Structure formats: C-alpha cells, structure tokens
C-alpha positions as a Markdown table, in Angstrom:
| # | Residue | x | y | z |
|---|---|---|---|---|
| 1 | Met | 0.0 | 0.0 | 0.0 |
| 2 | Gly | 1.4 | 3.4 | -1.0 |
| 3 | Arg | 1.8 | 6.2 | 1.4 |
| 4 | Ala | -1.0 | 8.2 | -0.3 |
| 5 | Ala | -3.5 | 5.5 | 0.6 |
| 6 | His | -3.2 | 6.4 | 4.2 |
| 7 | Ile | -4.5 | 9.9 | 3.6 |
| 8 | His | -8.2 | 10.0 | 4.5 |
| 9 | Ser | -8.3 | 13.6 | 5.7 |
| 10 | Ala | -6.1 | 16.8 | 5.8 |
| 11 | Glu | -5.2 | 15.9 | 9.4 |
| 12 | Asp | -3.8 | 12.5 | 8.1 |
| 13 | Ala | -1.7 | 14.4 | 5.6 |
| 14 | Arg | -0.4 | 16.7 | 8.3 |
| 15 | Arg | 0.4 | 13.8 | 10.7 |
| 16 | Leu | 2.3 | 11.9 | 8.0 |
| 17 | Ala | 4.1 | 15.1 | 6.9 |
| 18 | Arg | 5.3 | 15.8 | 10.4 |
| 19 | Arg | 7.0 | 12.4 | 10.5 |
| 20 | Arg | 8.8 | 12.9 | 7.2 |
| 21 | Leu | 9.8 | 16.5 | 7.2 |
| 22 | Pro | 12.7 | 18.1 | 9.1 |
| 23 | Trp | 11.4 | 19.9 | 12.2 |
| 24 | Met | 12.5 | 23.2 | 10.7 |
| 25 | Val | 10.6 | 22.7 | 7.5 |
| 26 | Phe | 7.5 | 21.3 | 9.2 |
| 27 | Asp | 7.3 | 24.3 | 11.6 |
| 28 | Tyr | 7.9 | 26.8 | 8.7 |
| 29 | Ile | 4.8 | 25.4 | 6.9 |
| 30 | Asp | 2.7 | 24.8 | 9.9 |
| 31 | Gly | 3.5 | 27.7 | 12.2 |
| 32 | Ala | 1.6 | 30.9 | 12.9 |
| 33 | Ala | 2.4 | 34.2 | 14.7 |
| 34 | Gly | 3.1 | 34.4 | 18.4 |
| 35 | Ala | 1.6 | 31.7 | 20.6 |
| 36 | Glu | -0.6 | 30.7 | 17.6 |
| 37 | Thr | -3.9 | 31.7 | 19.2 |
| 38 | Gly | -4.9 | 33.4 | 16.0 |
| 39 | Ala | -4.8 | 30.1 | 14.1 |
| 40 | Asp | -6.7 | 28.5 | 17.0 |
| 41 | Arg | -9.3 | 31.2 | 16.9 |
| 42 | Asn | -9.9 | 30.7 | 13.2 |
| 43 | Arg | -10.3 | 27.0 | 13.6 |
| 44 | Ala | -12.7 | 27.4 | 16.4 |
| 45 | Ala | -14.8 | 29.9 | 14.3 |
| 46 | Leu | -15.0 | 27.5 | 11.4 |
| 47 | Asp | -15.9 | 24.6 | 13.7 |
| 48 | Ala | -18.7 | 26.7 | 15.3 |
| 49 | Ile | -20.5 | 27.0 | 12.0 |
| 50 | Ala | -23.2 | 24.4 | 11.6 |
| 51 | Leu | -24.6 | 23.0 | 8.3 |
| 52 | Thr | -28.3 | 22.1 | 8.6 |
| 53 | Pro | -29.3 | 18.8 | 7.0 |
| 54 | Arg | -32.3 | 18.8 | 4.6 |
| 55 | Ile | -34.3 | 15.7 | 3.8 |
| 56 | Leu | -36.1 | 14.1 | 0.9 |
| 57 | Ala | -34.5 | 16.2 | -1.8 |
| 58 | Asp | -33.3 | 14.5 | -4.9 |
| 59 | Val | -29.5 | 15.2 | -4.7 |
| 60 | Ser | -28.4 | 12.3 | -6.8 |
| 61 | Gln | -26.8 | 14.6 | -9.4 |
| 62 | Arg | -24.5 | 17.1 | -7.9 |
| 63 | Ser | -22.0 | 19.5 | -9.5 |
| 64 | Leu | -18.9 | 21.0 | -7.9 |
| 65 | Ala | -18.3 | 23.2 | -10.9 |
| 66 | Thr | -18.3 | 27.0 | -10.8 |
| 67 | Glu | -16.8 | 30.0 | -12.6 |
| 68 | Val | -14.0 | 32.3 | -11.7 |
| 69 | Phe | -13.7 | 35.6 | -13.7 |
| 70 | Gly | -16.0 | 34.0 | -16.3 |
| 71 | Ala | -13.8 | 30.9 | -16.8 |
| 72 | Ser | -15.1 | 27.4 | -15.9 |
| 73 | Ala | -13.5 | 25.7 | -12.8 |
| 74 | Thr | -14.3 | 22.1 | -11.9 |
| 75 | Arg | -14.0 | 22.8 | -8.2 |
| 76 | Pro | -14.9 | 25.9 | -6.0 |
| 77 | Phe | -11.4 | 25.7 | -4.5 |
| 78 | Gly | -8.0 | 26.5 | -5.9 |
| 79 | Ile | -4.4 | 26.6 | -4.8 |
| 80 | Ala | -3.3 | 29.5 | -2.6 |
| 81 | Pro | 0.0 | 31.1 | -3.2 |
| 82 | Met | 2.7 | 29.6 | -0.9 |
| 83 | Gly | 6.4 | 30.4 | -0.7 |
| 84 | Met | 9.1 | 27.9 | -1.2 |
| 85 | Cys | 6.8 | 24.9 | -1.8 |
| 86 | Asn | 9.7 | 22.7 | -2.9 |
| 87 | Leu | 10.7 | 22.5 | 0.7 |
| 88 | Ser | 7.8 | 20.0 | 1.1 |
| 89 | Ala | 9.3 | 17.8 | -1.6 |
| 90 | Pro | 11.4 | 18.4 | -4.7 |
| 91 | Gly | 9.2 | 19.5 | -7.6 |
| 92 | Ala | 6.2 | 20.4 | -5.4 |
| 93 | Asp | 5.6 | 23.6 | -7.4 |
| 94 | Leu | 5.2 | 21.7 | -10.6 |
| 95 | Met | 2.9 | 19.1 | -8.9 |
| 96 | Leu | 0.6 | 21.9 | -7.9 |
| 97 | Ala | 0.7 | 23.4 | -11.4 |
| 98 | Arg | -0.2 | 20.0 | -13.0 |
| 99 | Leu | -3.1 | 19.7 | -10.5 |
| 100 | Ser | -4.3 | 23.2 | -11.5 |
| 101 | Ala | -4.2 | 22.2 | -15.2 |
| 102 | Lys | -6.1 | 18.9 | -14.6 |
| 103 | Tyr | -8.9 | 20.5 | -12.6 |
| 104 | Gln | -8.9 | 23.9 | -14.3 |
| 105 | Val | -8.6 | 25.9 | -11.1 |
| 106 | Pro | -6.4 | 28.9 | -10.2 |
| 107 | His | -2.8 | 28.2 | -9.1 |
| 108 | Gly | -1.5 | 31.0 | -7.0 |
| 109 | Val | 2.2 | 31.4 | -7.8 |
| 110 | Ser | 4.1 | 33.1 | -5.0 |
| 111 | Thr | 6.6 | 35.9 | -5.3 |
| 112 | Val | 8.9 | 33.5 | -3.5 |
| 113 | Ala | 8.1 | 30.4 | -5.4 |
| 114 | Ser | 10.8 | 27.7 | -5.8 |
| 115 | Thr | 10.2 | 27.5 | -9.6 |
| 116 | Pro | 10.3 | 30.4 | -12.1 |
| 117 | Met | 6.9 | 32.0 | -12.8 |
| 118 | Glu | 7.3 | 31.3 | -16.6 |
| 119 | Lys | 7.6 | 27.5 | -16.0 |
| 120 | Leu | 4.6 | 27.5 | -13.7 |
| 121 | Ile | 2.2 | 29.2 | -16.0 |
| 122 | Glu | 3.3 | 26.9 | -18.8 |
| 123 | Thr | 2.8 | 23.8 | -16.7 |
| 124 | Ser | -0.5 | 25.0 | -15.3 |
| 125 | Glu | -1.7 | 25.5 | -18.9 |
| 126 | Gly | -2.5 | 29.1 | -18.2 |
| 127 | His | -4.4 | 28.7 | -14.9 |
| 128 | Ala | -1.6 | 30.3 | -12.9 |
| 129 | Trp | -2.2 | 33.6 | -11.1 |
| 130 | Phe | 0.9 | 35.6 | -9.9 |
| 131 | Gln | 0.9 | 36.7 | -6.3 |
| 132 | Leu | 2.9 | 39.9 | -5.7 |
| 133 | Tyr | 4.5 | 41.3 | -2.5 |
| 134 | Phe | 5.4 | 44.9 | -2.3 |
| 135 | Ser | 9.0 | 45.2 | -0.8 |
| 136 | Gly | 11.5 | 48.0 | -0.1 |
| 137 | Asp | 11.0 | 51.0 | -2.3 |
| 138 | Gly | 8.8 | 49.0 | -4.8 |
| 139 | Gln | 11.2 | 49.1 | -7.7 |
| 140 | Gly | 11.6 | 45.3 | -7.8 |
| 141 | Thr | 7.9 | 44.8 | -7.1 |
| 142 | Phe | 6.9 | 46.5 | -10.4 |
| 143 | Gln | 9.7 | 44.7 | -12.2 |
| 144 | Leu | 8.1 | 41.5 | -11.1 |
| 145 | Ala | 4.7 | 42.7 | -12.3 |
| 146 | Asp | 6.1 | 43.5 | -15.7 |
| 147 | Arg | 7.7 | 40.1 | -15.9 |
| 148 | Ala | 4.4 | 38.4 | -15.0 |
| 149 | Lys | 2.7 | 40.4 | -17.7 |
| 150 | Ala | 5.3 | 39.4 | -20.3 |
| 151 | Ala | 5.0 | 35.7 | -19.2 |
| 152 | Gly | 1.3 | 35.8 | -20.0 |
| 153 | Tyr | -0.3 | 36.0 | -16.6 |
| 154 | Gln | -3.9 | 37.4 | -16.7 |
| 155 | Val | -4.5 | 37.7 | -13.0 |
| 156 | Leu | -2.3 | 39.5 | -10.4 |
| 157 | Val | -2.8 | 39.0 | -6.7 |
| 158 | Leu | -1.4 | 41.8 | -4.5 |
| 159 | Thr | -0.9 | 40.6 | -0.9 |
| 160 | Val | -1.4 | 43.6 | 1.4 |
| 161 | Asp | -1.4 | 42.1 | 4.9 |
| 162 | Val | 2.3 | 41.9 | 5.5 |
| 163 | Pro | 3.7 | 45.5 | 6.1 |
| 164 | Glu | 6.2 | 43.7 | 8.4 |
| 165 | Val | 6.8 | 40.0 | 8.6 |
| 166 | Gly | 5.2 | 38.5 | 11.6 |
| 167 | Arg | 7.2 | 36.8 | 14.4 |
| 168 | Arg | 6.8 | 33.0 | 14.3 |
| 169 | Pro | 8.6 | 31.6 | 17.3 |
| 170 | Arg | 8.7 | 28.1 | 15.8 |
| 171 | Glu | 10.7 | 29.4 | 12.8 |
| 172 | Leu | 13.0 | 31.5 | 15.0 |
| 173 | Arg | 13.9 | 28.6 | 17.3 |
| 174 | His | 15.1 | 26.6 | 14.3 |
| 175 | Gly | 17.0 | 29.5 | 12.7 |
| 176 | Phe | 14.9 | 29.3 | 9.5 |
| 177 | Thr | 15.8 | 31.8 | 6.9 |
| 178 | Met | 15.2 | 32.5 | 3.2 |
| 179 | Pro | 17.4 | 32.0 | 1.2 |
| 180 | Phe | 18.0 | 28.6 | 2.9 |
| 181 | Lys | 21.1 | 28.4 | 5.1 |
| 182 | Ile | 22.5 | 25.3 | 6.7 |
| 183 | Gly | 24.4 | 25.4 | 10.0 |
| 184 | Pro | 25.1 | 22.8 | 12.7 |
| 185 | Arg | 21.6 | 22.8 | 14.1 |
| 186 | Gln | 20.0 | 22.4 | 10.6 |
| 187 | Phe | 22.5 | 19.7 | 9.7 |
| 188 | Leu | 21.5 | 17.6 | 12.7 |
| 189 | Asp | 17.8 | 18.1 | 11.9 |
| 190 | Phe | 18.4 | 17.0 | 8.3 |
| 191 | Ala | 20.5 | 14.0 | 9.4 |
| 192 | Leu | 17.6 | 12.8 | 11.5 |
| 193 | His | 15.3 | 13.0 | 8.4 |
| 194 | Pro | 17.4 | 11.2 | 5.8 |
| 195 | Thr | 14.7 | 10.5 | 3.2 |
| 196 | Trp | 13.8 | 14.1 | 2.8 |
| 197 | Ser | 17.4 | 15.2 | 3.0 |
| 198 | Leu | 18.8 | 12.9 | 0.4 |
| 199 | Ser | 16.0 | 13.6 | -2.1 |
| 200 | Thr | 16.4 | 17.3 | -1.6 |
| 201 | Leu | 20.2 | 17.1 | -1.9 |
| 202 | Phe | 19.9 | 15.1 | -5.1 |
| 203 | Lys | 17.5 | 17.7 | -6.6 |
| 204 | Gly | 19.3 | 20.8 | -5.3 |
| 205 | Arg | 18.6 | 23.2 | -2.4 |
| 206 | Pro | 15.3 | 25.1 | -3.0 |
| 207 | Gln | 15.8 | 28.6 | -4.0 |
| 208 | Met | 13.6 | 31.7 | -4.5 |
| 209 | Ala | 13.5 | 31.2 | -8.3 |
| 210 | Asn | 12.0 | 34.6 | -9.3 |
| 211 | Phe | 14.9 | 36.7 | -8.2 |
| 212 | Glu | 17.5 | 36.1 | -10.9 |
| 213 | Met | 16.9 | 39.6 | -12.5 |
| 214 | Glu | 19.9 | 41.9 | -12.3 |
| 215 | Gly | 19.9 | 44.4 | -9.4 |
| 216 | Tyr | 17.1 | 42.9 | -7.4 |
| 217 | Ala | 17.4 | 40.4 | -4.6 |
| 218 | Phe | 14.5 | 39.6 | -2.3 |
| 219 | Asp | 15.0 | 40.0 | 1.4 |
| 220 | Arg | 12.2 | 38.2 | 3.3 |
| 221 | Ala | 12.7 | 40.3 | 6.4 |
| 222 | Glu | 12.8 | 43.6 | 4.5 |
| 223 | Ser | 10.0 | 46.1 | 5.5 |
| 224 | Arg | 7.0 | 46.3 | 3.2 |
| 225 | Ala | 5.5 | 49.2 | 5.2 |
| 226 | Arg | 5.8 | 51.8 | 2.4 |
| 227 | Ala | 3.0 | 50.4 | 0.3 |
| 228 | Asp | -0.1 | 52.7 | 0.3 |
| 229 | Trp | -3.2 | 53.5 | -1.7 |
| 230 | Asp | -1.0 | 55.3 | -4.3 |
| 231 | Thr | 0.9 | 52.1 | -4.7 |
| 232 | Leu | -2.3 | 50.3 | -5.5 |
| 233 | Lys | -3.3 | 53.0 | -7.9 |
| 234 | Arg | 0.0 | 52.8 | -9.8 |
| 235 | Leu | -0.4 | 49.0 | -10.0 |
| 236 | Arg | -3.9 | 49.3 | -11.3 |
| 237 | Glu | -2.8 | 51.7 | -14.0 |
| 238 | Met | 0.0 | 49.4 | -15.2 |
| 239 | Trp | -1.7 | 46.0 | -14.9 |
| 240 | Pro | -4.1 | 45.3 | -17.9 |
| 241 | Gly | -5.6 | 42.0 | -16.5 |
| 242 | Lys | -7.6 | 41.2 | -13.4 |
| 243 | Leu | -6.3 | 42.6 | -10.1 |
| 244 | Val | -7.1 | 40.8 | -6.8 |
| 245 | Val | -6.2 | 42.3 | -3.4 |
| 246 | Lys | -5.5 | 39.6 | -0.8 |
| 247 | Gly | -5.4 | 39.9 | 2.9 |
| 248 | Val | -8.6 | 42.0 | 3.6 |
| 249 | Leu | -10.5 | 41.8 | 6.9 |
| 250 | Asp | -12.1 | 45.2 | 7.2 |
| 251 | Ala | -15.4 | 46.1 | 5.4 |
| 252 | Glu | -14.4 | 49.8 | 5.0 |
| 253 | Asp | -11.1 | 48.7 | 3.3 |
| 254 | Ala | -13.2 | 46.5 | 1.1 |
| 255 | Lys | -15.5 | 49.3 | 0.0 |
| 256 | Arg | -12.5 | 51.5 | -0.9 |
| 257 | Leu | -10.9 | 48.7 | -2.9 |
| 258 | Val | -14.0 | 48.5 | -5.0 |
| 259 | Ile | -13.9 | 52.2 | -5.6 |
| 260 | Glu | -10.2 | 52.0 | -6.6 |
| 261 | Gly | -11.1 | 49.5 | -9.3 |
| 262 | Val | -9.8 | 46.2 | -8.2 |
| 263 | Asp | -11.5 | 43.2 | -9.8 |
| 264 | Ala | -11.8 | 40.9 | -6.7 |
| 265 | Ile | -11.0 | 40.8 | -3.0 |
| 266 | Gln | -9.6 | 37.9 | -1.1 |
| 267 | Val | -10.6 | 37.7 | 2.6 |
| 268 | Ser | -7.6 | 36.2 | 4.4 |
| 269 | Ser | -5.6 | 36.4 | 7.6 |
| 270 | His | -2.5 | 34.9 | 5.9 |
| 271 | Gly | -3.2 | 31.8 | 8.0 |
| 272 | Ala | -2.7 | 34.0 | 11.1 |
| 273 | Arg | 1.0 | 33.9 | 10.3 |
| 274 | Gln | 1.5 | 37.7 | 10.6 |
| 275 | Leu | -0.6 | 38.8 | 13.5 |
| 276 | Glu | -1.6 | 36.6 | 16.5 |
| 277 | Ser | -4.5 | 38.8 | 17.5 |
| 278 | Val | -6.1 | 38.8 | 14.1 |
| 279 | Pro | -9.9 | 38.0 | 14.0 |
| 280 | Ala | -11.1 | 34.8 | 12.4 |
| 281 | Pro | -11.6 | 35.7 | 8.7 |
| 282 | Ile | -14.7 | 33.6 | 8.4 |
| 283 | Ser | -16.3 | 35.9 | 11.0 |
| 284 | Arg | -15.6 | 38.9 | 8.8 |
| 285 | Leu | -16.7 | 37.4 | 5.5 |
| 286 | Pro | -20.5 | 38.3 | 5.8 |
| 287 | Asp | -19.8 | 41.9 | 6.7 |
| 288 | Ile | -17.4 | 42.3 | 3.7 |
| 289 | Arg | -19.9 | 40.6 | 1.4 |
| 290 | Ala | -22.6 | 43.1 | 2.6 |
| 291 | Ala | -20.1 | 46.0 | 2.0 |
| 292 | Val | -19.2 | 45.0 | -1.6 |
| 293 | Gly | -22.6 | 43.8 | -2.8 |
| 294 | Thr | -23.8 | 40.5 | -4.1 |
| 295 | Asp | -22.2 | 40.7 | -7.5 |
| 296 | Phe | -18.6 | 41.6 | -6.6 |
| 297 | Pro | -16.1 | 38.7 | -6.8 |
| 298 | Leu | -15.1 | 37.7 | -3.2 |
| 299 | Phe | -12.6 | 35.0 | -2.5 |
| 300 | Phe | -11.6 | 33.4 | 0.8 |
| 301 | Asp | -8.7 | 31.5 | 2.3 |
| 302 | Ser | -7.2 | 30.8 | 5.8 |
| 303 | Gly | -7.4 | 27.6 | 7.7 |
| 304 | Leu | -9.6 | 25.5 | 5.4 |
| 305 | Arg | -9.1 | 21.9 | 6.2 |
| 306 | Cys | -12.0 | 20.0 | 4.5 |
| 307 | Gly | -14.9 | 20.1 | 2.1 |
| 308 | Glu | -17.3 | 21.1 | 4.8 |
| 309 | Asp | -15.1 | 24.2 | 5.5 |
| 310 | Val | -15.3 | 25.1 | 1.8 |
| 311 | Leu | -19.1 | 24.8 | 1.9 |
| 312 | Lys | -19.3 | 26.9 | 5.0 |
| 313 | Ser | -17.2 | 29.6 | 3.3 |
| 314 | Leu | -19.5 | 29.7 | 0.3 |
| 315 | His | -22.6 | 30.0 | 2.5 |
| 316 | Lys | -21.0 | 32.9 | 4.3 |
| 317 | Gly | -20.5 | 34.9 | 1.1 |
| 318 | Ala | -17.4 | 33.6 | -0.7 |
| 319 | Asp | -17.6 | 33.0 | -4.5 |
| 320 | Phe | -14.4 | 30.9 | -4.5 |
| 321 | Thr | -11.9 | 29.5 | -1.9 |
| 322 | Phe | -8.3 | 28.6 | -1.8 |
| 323 | Leu | -6.5 | 25.8 | 0.0 |
| 324 | Gly | -2.9 | 26.3 | 1.3 |
| 325 | Arg | -0.6 | 24.4 | 3.6 |
| 326 | Ile | -2.7 | 21.2 | 3.7 |
| 327 | Leu | -1.7 | 20.6 | 0.0 |
| 328 | Gln | 2.0 | 20.9 | 1.0 |
| 329 | Phe | 1.4 | 18.4 | 3.8 |
| 330 | Ala | -0.2 | 16.0 | 1.3 |
| 331 | Ile | 2.9 | 16.3 | -1.0 |
| 332 | Ala | 5.3 | 15.7 | 1.9 |
| 333 | Ala | 3.2 | 12.7 | 3.0 |
| 334 | Gly | 2.7 | 11.0 | -0.3 |
| 335 | Gly | 4.3 | 13.0 | -3.2 |
| 336 | Glu | 2.2 | 13.8 | -6.2 |
| 337 | Glu | -0.1 | 10.8 | -5.5 |
| 338 | Gly | -0.7 | 12.1 | -2.0 |
| 339 | Leu | -1.6 | 15.6 | -3.4 |
| 340 | His | -4.2 | 14.1 | -5.8 |
| 341 | Arg | -5.5 | 11.8 | -3.0 |
| 342 | Leu | -6.2 | 14.7 | -0.7 |
| 343 | Trp | -7.8 | 16.7 | -3.5 |
| 344 | Glu | -10.1 | 13.8 | -4.1 |
| 345 | Val | -10.8 | 13.5 | -0.3 |
| 346 | Ile | -11.8 | 17.2 | -0.1 |
| 347 | Ser | -13.9 | 16.9 | -3.2 |
| 348 | Asp | -15.7 | 13.9 | -1.7 |
| 349 | Glu | -16.2 | 15.7 | 1.6 |
| 350 | Leu | -17.8 | 18.7 | -0.2 |
| 351 | Ser | -20.0 | 16.5 | -2.4 |
| 352 | Ile | -21.3 | 14.6 | 0.6 |
| 353 | Ala | -21.9 | 17.8 | 2.6 |
| 354 | Met | -23.9 | 19.1 | -0.4 |
| 355 | Ala | -26.0 | 16.0 | -0.4 |
| 356 | Gln | -26.6 | 16.1 | 3.3 |
| 357 | Thr | -27.8 | 19.7 | 3.1 |
| 358 | Gly | -30.0 | 19.3 | 0.1 |
| 359 | Leu | -27.8 | 20.9 | -2.5 |
| 360 | Thr | -27.2 | 19.9 | -6.1 |
| 361 | Lys | -25.3 | 23.1 | -7.0 |
| 362 | Leu | -22.9 | 25.2 | -5.0 |
| 363 | Pro | -24.1 | 28.3 | -3.2 |
| 364 | Pro | -24.9 | 31.1 | -4.1 |
| 365 | Gln | -26.0 | 29.3 | -7.3 |
| 366 | Ala | -28.2 | 26.9 | -5.3 |
C-alpha cells in the first residue's frame, strides 16, 4: 500500500508530513504568529458554524463546478500562493501546477516560489495567477509585475497584509531563513530525516526562483510598510488584467478597494502567520460581502481543512476559496499521488456535505 493510501483527511496528511519533514521545514509550513492563538481562533470559528441537513430532496446529481472571472472551474477551491513549496518535496511547485491544469482551477504562484513563474504558467496551462508582495521602495515589485505580464499572466494578486513579517517563534527557534542556510543545528535536523534530506540534496537546495533579475534580490525580512493606496493606484494603472487584493478583513477597506477599481477581494488572515490577534476571517466574511454587494467577486482563504469548510465559506459569502498548507502536507506525506489523493478527499467531503444539506449546486448558485 502506497503512502498516499493512508490519507483520509487533511489531518492525516499533516500527521504523515510531520514524521517525514525536518522539524525546521514542518514548523515553517505549519507555524503561525506568536503563541498561535490566531490560528486556533480561526479553527474554532470554522468549527462553530453548523450546516443544517435537509431531507427528501433528490440530490443524486451534484455538481462541484463553478466559474472564476468568467472561466469554468471544476471545483470551488484552488491553490493558494505559498512560498518555497519545494521544501515540502522536490518538484512540489510543478505538482501543484499540474493539479491546477487537470482540474482547471487557479494556481497562486508566490513571489517567493521555488520555480520560475514562466515555467509554472506553462505547466498549469494558463491557470496560474501571480501573487505579488510589495517590498522596499517598490522598484523590484513593479519589475516582477512587468515580468508576469510578459509571461502571459492574466491575474495579479497583490498581498497587502504583510507590512512587516510576523514573528513566528517556531521558525525562529530553528533559525529558519530564506534563502535557505545550513548550520550545525540544521545539519542535525536533516540528518535525522534522511529520506527528505537525500531527495532534496539530489534535486538541489530550494531557491527563490523569481529573483535572478539583475539588481534585485528579495529579502524576506525587508520592510514592506511603504505600500499605500498610491501604490495600488499605480499597480492598477499598469496591470491590464484582473487585479485581486488579498489579505482584507475590514469592510471599510473592502469598500474603498471596490472604488479603486480592483477586480476581486480575497478575505484572508494569511493563516494567522503575521498577527496573532487577528480576527477569524470567516467571521468577517459576511460583513465584507454586505459591503461590496452581491455581484462583486469575493474569494476566501485561511485555515480551510476539509470540504465542509469550503461549503461553510460559500454559505458565508465567498464565491471561491483557496487551500494552502494542507496541500504541502499531502505532498510531503505522499508525493504527487498524495496531493491528488487529498484533493479527491476534499472533493468527496464537499459533495457529501452538499447531499446532506439538500444541494445539487454550489451556493450562491443553489
């Protein structure tokens, strides 16, 4: 029996990944800000939402299909942008891109992806969206946006909830840095996880692949605090495609973003990785939906762990959702087969939840 066969839930994937990954890598993927009460608060808020069963409805024919920016998607969930995915396993970025192509769902390509943006949009067959961080004085940021445009990206996702990188004690205890550095502590950690270490050594140390352009090196710890509304206006003027702003939790901010001409808003707390005291994003979703109106595209991520979480998010006002770290855990646990296995599990969970609650189509279409 292959390792992927042991994945029956996202928690199974996380448990298996924890055994296989070096402690430093697992805690980088899994960790949150401070004492991690923000992540706990988000999980508790999702758990507190109930789905009401409905009876004697013919739900034998159910569809998980939806649309995003007018394009068909076979699932109401896509792949959130995640940095340095190849830490979970060599080639993880490309596994995610192939999944995106197969299911025709958006693949968020991080500014700090381990694979060049050009390769990922090609592998995803055009379904990749480029996620952009503002950094420093912004010069390199706009260079990256120009490069994404030249590569054929149609959707740009500006992440706005990291003016300063949050303190994540689990990372700090391990001495985690990007670019990746190996000292005595890391060497011992890797030696105790030989399967991961040997495969990573054979394939080469993961790098931030989008920073080969002359005169621009990305410093993860560099302040991003200079970004403001004028930055957004400049980006809106230069970007011809769809512009999504990610990391919104305030209804007044959402209203202004609509006025400024963004094409969609992504409600997100960055997985509570930046601010421990952040509210649970699912609790803010209804207010933001009310603020932007029924027809404005509203996306959601943060802490989704199962198909029922996806359905809850759609009921609360999201048009589309994104999954994050659980996909990396599935890759770490079972490689590409593990990734597809978890994707099927979440699809089944969603379909079953729809049947139990009397739905044949996804809300708000239902």
